[in-house]
C-alpha positions in Angstrom: 0.0 0.0 0.0 2.9 2.5 0.8 4.3 2.0 -2.6 0.9 2.5 -4.1 0.8 5.9 -2.1 4.0 6.8 -3.1 3.4 6.5 -6.8 0.3 8.4 -6.6 2.1 11.3 -5.0 4.7 11.3 -7.7 2.2 11.2 -10.4 -0.9 13.1 -10.6 -2.3 10.9 -13.3 -2.4 7.8 -11.1 -3.8 9.9 -8.2 -6.5 10.9 -10.5 -7.1 7.4 -11.5 -7.0 6.2 -7.8 -9.2 8.8 -6.4 -11.8 8.2 -9.3 -12.1 4.5 -8.9 -12.1 4.4 -4.9 -14.3 7.7 -4.8 -11.9 9.0 -2.2 -13.4 11.6 0.3 -12.1 15.0 0.3 -12.7 18.2 2.4 -13.8 21.0 0.2 -10.7 23.0 0.2 -8.7 19.7 -0.8 -11.5 19.4 -3.6 -10.8 22.9 -4.7 -7.1 22.8 -4.7 -7.2 19.3 -6.5 -9.9 20.8 -8.9 -7.4 23.9 -9.7 -4.4 21.4 -10.3 -6.6 19.4 -12.6 -7.6 22.7 -14.7 -3.9 23.5 -15.0 -3.1 19.9 -16.3 -5.9 19.9 -18.4 -5.3 23.2 -20.0 -1.4 23.0 -20.3 0.1 22.7 -23.6 3.7 23.0 -25.2 4.1 26.5 -26.6 5.9 24.8 -29.7 2.4 23.3 -30.2 0.5 26.7 -30.9 -1.7 26.7 -33.7 -1.8 22.8 -34.0 -4.2 20.3 -32.7 -2.3 19.5 -29.5 -2.7 16.7 -27.0 -4.6 17.4 -23.9 -5.1 15.5 -20.6 -8.5 13.9 -20.6 -8.4 12.5 -17.3 -7.8 15.8 -15.9 -10.8 17.3 -17.4 -12.7 14.3 -16.1 -11.4 14.9 -12.7 -12.8 18.9 -13.1 -16.1 17.5 -13.9 -16.3 14.9 -11.2 -14.9 17.5 -8.5 -17.3 20.3 -9.7 -20.2 17.9 -9.3 -18.9 16.6 -5.9 -18.8 20.5 -4.8 -22.1 21.2 -6.0 -23.7 18.1 -4.2 -22.2 19.2 -1.0 -23.4 22.7 -1.1 -20.2 24.4 -2.0 -21.7 26.6 -4.9 -19.5 29.6 -4.6 -16.5 27.6 -5.0 -17.9 25.6 -7.8 -18.8 29.0 -9.6 -15.4 30.3 -9.1 -13.7 27.3 -10.5 -15.9 27.2 -13.4 -14.8 30.7 -14.4 -11.4 29.8 -14.2 -11.9 26.5 -16.2 -13.8 28.6 -18.8 -10.8 31.1 -18.9 -8.2 28.7 -19.4 -10.1 26.3 -21.6 -10.7 29.4 -24.0 -7.2 30.2 -24.0 -6.2 26.5 -24.7 -8.7 26.6 -27.7 -7.6 30.0 -28.9 -3.9 28.9 -29.1 -4.9 25.3 -31.0 -5.3 25.0 -34.7 -9.1 25.6 -34.0 -8.9 29.4 -32.5 -5.7 31.2 -33.5 -3.8 32.1 -36.7 -0.1 32.3 -36.7 -0.1 36.2 -37.0 -2.0 36.4 -33.7 0.5 34.4 -31.5 2.5 37.9 -30.8 -0.5 39.1 -29.1 -1.1 36.0 -26.9 
């Protein structure tokens, strides 16, 4: 069990999978922190991939959705709304910088 915990602590993807599979309970503060980290992971991209259809972390997006649902179900609506706004901002930026949203000439303004 200790090895599994060490692995999960060193790899957020493993931690996400374990948390989802075993429906690990978390305090609202930990859910908020985990959701913010998942947004950062989900919307992260390599600047060398700007204006291309780059890969993104689907599991991180699933964690965002799962955690938002948990926050809403537990009555933490203000936190869920704030996180939703962060997700919209970061997700929109991700799309704008992909081949779906930005032209090469616009990169200098990003």
